[in-house]
KEKOL-914040 format. One line per field, with one value per residue (C-alpha): residue in three letters; x, y, z. Coordinates in pm, whole numbers, padded with zeros to 5 digits. Layout:
N
residuo <- [ALA	...]
east <- [X	...]
north <- [Y	...]
up <- [Z	...]
end
This chain:
103
residuo <- [MET	LYS	THR	HIS	THR	ARG	VAL	LEU	VAL	ILE	GLY	GLY	GLY	VAL	VAL	GLY	CYS	SER	VAL	LEU	TYR	HIS	LEU	THR	LYS	LEU	GLY	TRP	SER	ASP	VAL	MET	LEU	VAL	GLU	ARG	SER	GLU	LEU	THR	SER	GLY	SER	THR	TRP	HIS	ALA	ALA	GLY	GLY	PHE	HIS	THR	LEU	ASN	GLY	ASP	THR	ASN	MET	ALA	ALA	LEU	GLN	GLY	TYR	THR	ILE	ARG	LEU	TYR	LYS	GLU	LEU	GLU	ALA	ILE	THR	GLY	MET	SER	CYS	GLY	LEU	HIS	HIS	VAL	GLY	GLY	ILE	THR	LEU	ALA	ASP	ASN	GLN	GLU	ARG	PHE	ASP	GLN	LEU	LYS]
east <- [-00959	-01250	-01302	-01517	-01485	-01608	-01259	-00926	-00631	-00304	-00003	00023	00249	00157	-00065	-00248	-00307	-00427	-00673	-00812	-00836	-01020	-01262	-01358	-01386	-01638	-01842	-01721	-01709	-01658	-01294	-00974	-00601	-00348	00024	00285	00491	00453	00277	00509	00789	00815	00916	00751	01014	01284	01125	01268	00917	00977	00751	00729	00434	00552	00444	00367	00105	-00221	-00340	-00015	-00019	-00374	-00273	00028	-00192	-00439	-00156	-00045	-00402	-00440	-00131	-00259	-00600	-00441	-00240	-00557	-00756	-00488	-00316	00013	00270	00336	00667	00553	00788	00739	01082	01185	01330	01461	01337	01537	01417	01671	01461	01182	00909	00997	01019	00668	00545	00688	00539]
north <- [-01797	-01555	-01368	-01085	-00881	-00550	-00442	-00581	-00482	-00521	-00587	-00773	-00533	-00352	-00101	-00357	-00588	-00295	-00184	-00537	-00579	-00250	-00316	-00653	-00498	-00254	-00548	-00573	-00936	-00922	-00814	-00983	-00925	-01039	-01060	-01171	-01357	-01389	-01140	-00858	-00986	-00662	-00328	-00394	-00639	-00371	-00156	-00178	-00199	00081	00376	00645	00792	01148	01382	01752	01702	01600	01400	01202	01146	01011	00781	00656	00586	00400	00192	00076	-00020	-00200	-00413	-00510	-00592	-00810	-00997	-01059	-01177	-01406	-01518	-01438	-01179	-00894	-00836	-00500	-00370	-00040	00112	00452	00732	01083	01374	01695	02044	02268	02583	02730	02657	02286	02283	02427	02168	01882	02007]
up <- [-01820	-01835	-02160	-02019	-01702	-01567	-01459	-01573	-01357	-01543	-01323	-00996	-00814	-00496	-00681	-00896	-00600	-00391	-00661	-00693	-00314	-00266	-00554	-00407	-00062	-00213	-00340	-00699	-00807	-01183	-01162	-01270	-01238	-01496	-01431	-01681	-01422	-01043	-00818	-00709	-00936	-01134	-00986	-00649	-00528	-00565	-00297	00053	00197	00439	00500	00762	00944	01001	00725	00718	00447	00613	00311	00290	00667	00642	00354	00549	00853	00631	00485	00830	00922	00587	00643	00988	00836	00568	00830	01034	00730	00588	00907	00732	00825	00583	00757	00890	01158	01335	01376	01499	01300	01331	01125	01145	01068	00897	00924	01134	00877	00870	01250	01274	01023	01228	01555]
end
């Protein structure tokens, strides 16, 4: 194992793996991830893996759109399925302000 690195990411959950992936995509090569067990074996595996794309907050909506594109990119690069399924959903507005947000 290396004894020196520019960046050490601790934890191989979805966030740690994402940080490492994006650093290497930006050209960083002296980076390392350490995980005490198996990748995604901590809190990440408890998540249902679902996410929605409708959000009244423009920043969150942009992040959600990026996430979908990222999963597709990872599937194309690795040739492996991430298990991403686009399913429908219903969002209800209980007041006029929320209705206007959802429009």
